[in-house]
C-alpha positions in Angstrom: 119.1 -102.4 22.9 116.3 -102.1 25.4 117.4 -98.6 26.3 117.7 -97.6 22.7 114.1 -98.9 22.1 112.8 -97.2 25.0 114.3 -94.0 23.8 112.8 -94.5 20.3 109.4 -95.0 21.8 109.5 -91.9 24.1 110.7 -89.9 21.1 107.9 -91.2 18.9 105.4 -90.5 21.9 106.8 -87.0 22.1 106.7 -86.3 18.3 103.1 -87.6 18.1 102.1 -85.6 21.2 103.6 -82.5 19.6 101.5 -83.2 16.3 98.3 -83.6 18.2 99.0 -80.4 20.1 98.6 -78.7 16.7 95.2 -80.1 16.1 92.6 -77.8 17.8 88.9 -78.3 18.6 86.7 -75.3 18.6 83.3 -76.3 20.4 80.6 -74.0 18.8 77.0 -73.8 19.7 75.5 -74.0 16.1 76.5 -74.9 12.7 77.4 -72.7 9.7 74.7 -71.8 7.3 76.9 -70.8 4.5 80.7 -70.8 3.6 80.2 -68.3 0.8 81.2 -64.9 2.7 79.0 -62.7 0.4 75.9 -64.7 1.2 76.2 -65.5 5.0 74.4 -63.7 7.8 75.4 -65.7 11.0 78.3 -65.6 13.2 79.0 -69.4 13.0 79.7 -69.1 9.2 81.7 -66.1 9.7 83.9 -67.6 12.4 84.8 -70.4 10.1 85.1 -68.1 6.9 87.7 -65.8 8.5 90.2 -68.7 8.7 89.6 -69.8 5.0 89.3 -66.5 3.3 90.9 -62.9 3.7 89.7 -59.5 2.7 91.4 -56.4 1.6 91.3 -55.2 5.3 90.5 -56.9 8.6 89.6 -56.0 12.2 92.0 -56.2 15.0 91.3 -57.4 18.5 90.0 -53.8 19.3 87.9 -53.4 16.1 90.5 -51.3 14.4 90.7 -51.5 10.5 94.2 -53.0 9.6 95.8 -54.0 6.4 95.2 -57.7 5.1 95.4 -58.5 1.4 95.7 -54.6 0.6 99.1 -53.6 2.1 98.0 -50.0 1.8 95.4 -47.6 0.4 94.8 -44.1 -0.5 91.5 -42.0 -0.3 90.9 -39.0 -2.4 90.2 -35.7 -0.4 86.4 -36.0 -1.4 86.1 -39.5 -0.3 84.9 -40.6 -3.8 87.9 -42.6 -4.7 89.6 -45.5 -2.8 92.9 -46.9 -4.2 93.8 -50.2 -2.8 97.6 -51.5 -3.4 97.5 -55.3 -3.1 100.1 -57.8 -1.8 101.9 -59.6 -4.4 102.8 -63.2 -4.6 99.6 -64.4 -2.9 97.8 -67.5 -4.3 94.4 -68.8 -3.6 94.3 -72.4 -2.3 93.5 -73.7 -5.7 96.9 -72.1 -7.1 95.0 -69.0 -8.6 97.1 -65.8 -8.4 95.7 -63.2 -6.3 95.4 -60.0 -8.4 93.0 -57.1 -8.8 91.0 -59.4 -11.1 90.0 -61.4 -8.2 88.9 -58.4 -6.2 86.8 -56.8 -9.0 85.0 -60.2 -9.8 84.4 -60.6 -6.0 82.7 -57.2 -5.5 81.0 -57.2 -9.0 79.1 -60.2 -7.8 78.1 -58.4 -4.6 77.2 -55.0 -6.6 75.1 -57.1 -9.0 72.6 -57.8 -6.0 70.8 -61.0 -5.1 73.3 -61.8 -2.3 72.5 -61.6 1.3 75.2 -59.0 1.8 74.8 -57.0 -1.4 73.1 -54.2 0.8 76.5 -53.4 2.5 77.9 -52.1 -0.8 75.3 -51.5 -3.4 74.2 -48.0 -2.0 77.8 -46.6 -1.8 80.0 -48.1 -4.5 79.6 -47.1 -8.1 82.1 -49.4 -9.5 85.4 -51.4 -8.9 88.0 -50.9 -11.5 91.5 -52.5 -12.3 94.2 -50.1 -12.4 97.0 -52.7 -12.9 97.5 -56.2 -11.6 97.9 -55.0 -8.0 96.1 -51.8 -7.8 92.2 -51.7 -7.6 90.0 -48.4 -7.5 86.5 -48.3 -5.7 84.7 -45.5 -7.2 82.0 -44.2 -5.0 78.4 -43.0 -5.5 78.8 -40.7 -2.6 81.3 -40.2 0.2 80.7 -43.0 2.9 82.7 -42.6 6.1 82.7 -46.3 7.2 83.7 -47.9 3.9 86.7 -49.7 5.4 84.6 -51.1 8.0 82.4 -52.5 5.4 85.3 -54.0 3.6 86.4 -55.5 6.9 83.0 -57.0 7.2 82.8 -60.8 6.7 81.1 -60.3 3.3 84.5 -58.5 2.1 86.4 -62.0 2.5 87.4 -62.7 -1.2 86.6 -66.0 -2.8 88.8 -67.6 -5.6 87.7 -66.2 -9.1 87.8 -69.8 -10.3 85.2 -70.7 -7.8 83.0 -67.7 -8.7 83.3 -68.4 -12.3 82.5 -72.3 -12.2 79.9 -72.3 -9.4 76.6 -70.5 -8.7 76.1 -69.0 -5.3 74.3 -72.1 -3.9 77.5 -74.3 -4.9 80.1 -71.9 -3.9 79.3 -72.6 -0.2 80.5 -76.3 -0.6 83.7 -75.2 -2.5 85.2 -72.5 -0.1 88.5 -71.4 -1.6 90.4 -68.4 -0.2 93.8 -67.1 0.4 93.7 -67.6 4.2 96.0 -69.7 6.5 93.7 -72.6 6.5 92.3 -74.6 3.7 88.7 -76.3 3.8 88.8 -80.2 4.2 85.2 -81.2 5.0 81.8 -80.1 6.2 79.9 -82.7 8.0 76.5 -80.6 8.5 75.3 -80.6 12.0 78.5 -82.1 13.2 81.7 -80.3 12.3 83.8 -78.2 9.8 87.4 -79.1 9.5 90.2 -77.0 8.1 93.9 -77.8 7.8 97.1 -75.6 7.8 97.8 -74.0 4.4 101.6 -74.7 4.0 101.9 -72.0 1.2 100.3 -69.4 3.1 101.8 -66.0 2.1 102.5 -64.9 5.6 104.3 -68.1 6.5 103.3 -71.6 7.9 100.3 -71.2 10.2 100.8 -71.8 14.1 98.3 -74.8 14.0 98.1 -78.1 12.1 94.2 -78.2 11.9 91.1 -76.7 13.3 87.8 -78.7 13.9 84.9 -76.6 14.4 82.7 -78.9 16.5 79.0 -78.3 16.7 78.1 -78.7 20.4 74.8 -77.0 21.2 74.7 -77.8 24.9 76.6 -75.2 27.0 77.5 -77.6 29.8 79.0 -80.0 27.3 81.2 -77.3 25.8 82.5 -76.6 29.3 83.4 -80.3 30.0 85.0 -80.7 26.6 87.2 -77.7 27.5 88.0 -79.0 31.1 88.9 -82.5 29.6 91.0 -81.3 26.8 88.5 -82.5 24.1 88.4 -79.0 23.0 90.9 -76.0 23.1 88.2 -73.3 22.6 84.6 -73.3 23.7 82.5 -70.4 22.4 79.7 -68.9 24.5 80.4 -69.9 28.0 77.3 -69.1 30.4 77.9 -66.6 33.2 77.4 -69.3 35.8 80.4 -71.3 34.6 82.8 -68.5 34.5 84.1 -68.8 38.2 84.5 -72.8 37.6 86.6 -72.2 34.6 88.6 -69.2 36.2 89.5 -71.7 38.9 91.0 -74.2 36.4 94.7 -73.4 36.0 94.5 -75.2 32.6 92.0 -72.5 31.2 91.6 -68.9 30.6 88.3 -67.2 30.2 88.1 -64.2 27.6 85.5 -61.7 28.5 84.9 -59.2 25.8 82.0 -56.6 25.6 79.9 -57.5 22.6 78.5 -55.2 20.0 75.0 -56.4 20.5 72.3 -54.3 22.3 69.5 -56.2 23.6 66.2 -54.4 23.7 62.3 -54.3 23.7 61.1 -52.9 20.6 57.8 -50.8 20.4 55.5 -50.7 17.3 55.4 -47.0 17.1 52.5 -47.0 14.7 50.2 -48.4 17.2 48.4 -46.9 20.2 49.4 -46.7 23.1 53.1 -46.9 21.7 52.6 -44.1 19.2 52.9 -41.8 22.3 56.5 -41.0 23.1 55.5 -40.5 26.8 54.3 -44.0 27.1 57.6 -45.3 25.5 59.6 -43.3 28.0 57.5 -44.5 30.9 58.3 -48.1 30.1 62.0 -47.3 30.0 61.8 -45.8 33.5 60.1 -48.8 34.7 62.9 -51.4 34.1 65.6 -52.0 36.6 68.5 -52.9 34.0 71.1 -53.2 36.7 69.1 -55.7 38.5 68.1 -57.7 35.3 71.9 -57.8 34.2 72.7 -59.1 37.6 69.9 -61.8 37.7 70.6 -63.1 34.2 74.3 -62.6 33.6 75.9 -62.1 37.1 77.0 -58.8 36.2 78.6 -59.8 32.7 76.3 -57.4 31.1 75.8 -53.5 31.1 72.7 -51.3 31.0 72.2 -49.9 27.4 72.5 -46.2 27.2 72.2 -45.9 23.3 71.0 -47.9 20.5 74.7 -48.6 19.8 77.1 -50.6 22.0 80.0 -48.8 23.4 82.6 -50.9 21.3 80.9 -49.6 18.1 82.7 -46.9 16.2 80.5 -43.9 16.5 79.1 -44.8 20.0 77.8 -41.8 21.9 76.7 -42.3 25.6 73.5 -40.5 26.7 72.2 -40.7 30.2 69.8 -43.4 29.2 66.8 -44.2 31.5 67.8 -45.0 35.1 65.4 -47.0 37.1 62.6 -44.5 38.4 59.1 -46.3 38.7 57.7 -43.0 40.2 58.6 -41.1 37.0 57.2 -43.9 34.9 53.9 -43.5 36.8 53.9 -39.8 36.2 54.6 -40.1 32.5 51.9 -42.5 32.1 49.4 -40.3 33.8 50.6 -37.3 31.6 50.0 -39.4 28.5 46.4 -40.3 29.6 47.0 -43.6 31.1 46.8 -43.1 34.8 45.7 -46.7 35.4 48.1 -48.2 32.9 46.9 -50.5 30.1 46.9 -53.8 28.6 49.2 -55.0 25.8 51.2 -58.1 24.3 55.0 -58.7 24.8 56.2 -60.9 21.9 59.2 -63.1 22.3 61.1 -66.1 20.8 62.0 -68.9 23.1 65.4 -67.8 23.9 64.1 -64.4 25.0 61.3 -65.7 27.1 63.3 -65.3 30.4 64.0 -61.6 29.5 60.3 -61.2 28.7 59.3 -62.5 32.1 61.5 -60.0 33.8 60.3 -57.2 31.7 56.6 -58.2 32.2 57.1 -58.1 36.1 58.6 -54.9 36.2 56.0 -53.3 33.7 53.2 -54.5 36.0 54.6 -52.7 38.9 53.7 -49.4 37.0 50.4 -50.5 35.5 51.5 -51.9 32.2 50.1 -55.5 32.0 51.9 -57.3 29.2 50.7 -60.8 28.3 53.7 -62.7 26.9 53.2 -64.6 23.6 56.2 -66.9 22.5 56.8 -67.8 18.9 59.3 -70.1 17.4 62.2 -68.3 15.7 60.7 -68.6 12.1 57.5 -67.5 13.1 58.8 -64.8 15.1 60.8 -63.4 12.2 57.8 -63.6 10.1 55.8 -61.6 12.6 58.3 -58.8 12.5 59.2 -58.8 8.8 56.4 -60.1 6.7 54.3 -56.8 6.8 55.0 -53.2 7.4 54.5 -52.3 11.1 51.2 -50.3 10.7 49.8 -53.7 9.3 51.6 -56.1 11.6 50.2 -57.6 14.8 53.4 -57.0 16.8 53.3 -54.3 19.8 56.3 -55.0 21.9 58.9 -57.5 21.1 62.3 -58.6 22.6 65.3 -58.9 20.2 68.7 -57.6 19.6 71.0 -56.1 17.0 74.7 -56.3 16.5 76.4 -54.3 13.7 78.7 -56.8 12.0 80.7 -53.8 10.3 81.6 -52.5 13.9 80.3 -49.0 12.9 77.2 -47.3 14.1 75.7 -46.8 10.6 74.7 -50.3 10.5 72.7 -49.9 13.5 70.9 -46.5 12.9 70.3 -46.7 9.1 68.8 -50.3 8.8 66.8 -49.9 12.0 65.5 -46.3 11.9 65.5 -45.1 8.4 61.8 -44.4 7.2 62.7 -46.0 3.9 63.6 -49.5 5.7 60.2 -50.7 6.9 59.6 -54.3 6.6 59.0 -56.4 4.5 62.2 -55.0 2.7 64.0 -53.5 5.7 64.7 -53.8 9.4 62.7 -50.8 10.8 60.1 -53.0 12.6 59.5 -50.3 15.1 58.1 -48.2 12.3 60.2 -45.1 13.0 59.3 -42.2 10.6 60.9 -39.2 11.7 62.2 -36.5 9.2 64.9 -35.2 11.6 66.0 -38.9 12.2 66.1 -39.4 8.1 68.1 -36.0 7.8 70.8 -36.9 10.4 70.9 -40.6 8.9 71.7 -38.9 5.5 74.3 -36.6 7.0 76.2 -39.3 9.0 76.1 -41.7 6.0 77.6 -39.2 3.4 79.9 -37.2 5.6 83.5 -38.1 4.9 85.1 -35.9 7.8 85.3 -38.3 10.7 84.9 -35.6 13.3 81.9 -34.0 11.7 80.4 -37.4 11.2 80.7 -38.3 14.8 78.9 -35.1 15.7 76.0 -36.3 13.5 76.1 -39.6 15.0 75.9 -38.3 18.6 73.1 -35.8 17.9 71.3 -38.9 16.2 71.8 -41.1 19.1 70.7 -38.6 21.7 67.5 -38.0 19.5 66.8 -41.8 19.2 67.0 -42.2 23.1 64.8 -39.3 23.6 62.2 -40.8 21.0 62.6 -44.2 22.8 61.6 -46.6 20.1 63.0 -49.3 22.5 63.3 -50.3 26.1 67.1 -50.0 26.3 68.1 -53.3 28.1 71.8 -54.2 28.0 75.0 -54.9 26.2 76.1 -58.4 27.2 79.7 -59.5 27.6 80.7 -62.6 25.3 82.8 -65.3 27.1 85.0 -67.7 25.5 87.0 -70.4 27.2 90.4 -71.1 25.8 93.1 -73.6 26.8 96.0 -71.6 28.4 98.3 -73.6 26.0 96.7 -71.8 22.9 98.1 -68.4 22.4 97.2 -65.2 20.2 93.4 -66.3 20.1 91.3 -63.2 19.1 87.8 -62.8 20.6 86.3 -60.1 18.5 83.3 -58.1 19.8 81.6 -59.2 16.7 80.8 -62.5 18.4 83.4 -64.6 16.6 86.7 -66.2 17.7 89.7 -66.0 15.3 92.6 -68.6 15.6 94.1 -67.0 12.4 97.3 -66.1 14.4 97.0 -68.7 17.0 99.7 -71.2 18.1 100.2 -73.9 20.7 102.8 -73.3 23.4 
């Protein structure tokens, strides 16, 4: 009897242990802003949404576009029609069948405007039409090479039509219903978002019982949670903690180059930064290799384009190697032999970068006073007025194309039609040749020809030097080595959609 009882207790313990092993905690350093994919703009929201919802297509680990809810597609030779053939037998978490109607309703909402991600689709898609229950046609306004990348973007994650019909955009975020492997349970704002396995998932039972996205702002706490087993995934590991975690035989550290280029932007509408020679001089003044080593222990690489290497359409230029002598020569040629005084604006989390840039600019005669603004005020500084009316001169910031394609860097940041307050061109770029190449890369369907336009455009932008091109940082995620098939996307999100515990 005693042996039987002991055996039962051991069996019960093992069963409970196995169940607990399927409950995963992801330590994130920030909370979601919205769980409505078409209206979200931050990585925290997207990381969670990619477990609840699915799109027609999705990114794999290497940022290739692969099938998701669309099992296949055809594109007309002129790039004006996209036919998507949908998976059959798929249902949303609320039991609503997934059909072409759901696809059309989701994108009709985006195309109507008024959502934060409408601009990803409005300039290109004329209409979305139902051919039959499992075939949908995207009719284009003009050919657009990276459409599939835009559909793989988080905004392309499709919401249940019942939710879209019954709630307005402010309420949809609190009723997240998709077709994904995990269903929404609760959102305790500022603390966690919990999802559980969707037992009716069309690809089969998910590999985990639940995922708790826990908000843990402190980097050291995220590391301690991973070491203690209180989390199985910890996002945004600091470079200083990488060796410590790599020495832990229970933890793996995924190191993936990000899509983000960090830079110092110039307001090109204001002297002295309306002079290209000055902008080029500032680039030669910065030792990017030394900066990446000091800030990131080598887990970052000098930027040689406005686009990061993992972005579709990247073209590597020679960049601006460290050459303070060349910087001084260019300043003299520009009419500033003794340098000049200016202001370098930064948000608090960019202050350390600003200090290094300030020090190195000073060595060539550019005296930059640092002014730090809280994030909301910083955004107001850059976005509230056109550059020629704004106070900003030099500023530290970064940009990541969430589509994984170069268009989502070059067009928003450098098109002369995209000056603030309605766009992101806060450098004040107004260059007819840039605009010409932007139009060509955007409307060229032939991939090889489009790559040529993008290469020419990136070379031109590096020569124009609207930025000090700083670095592309690696992203580092700590993962329990019992957790398999975790995808750390260069987008800056970690996906456990196909993960399981070993």
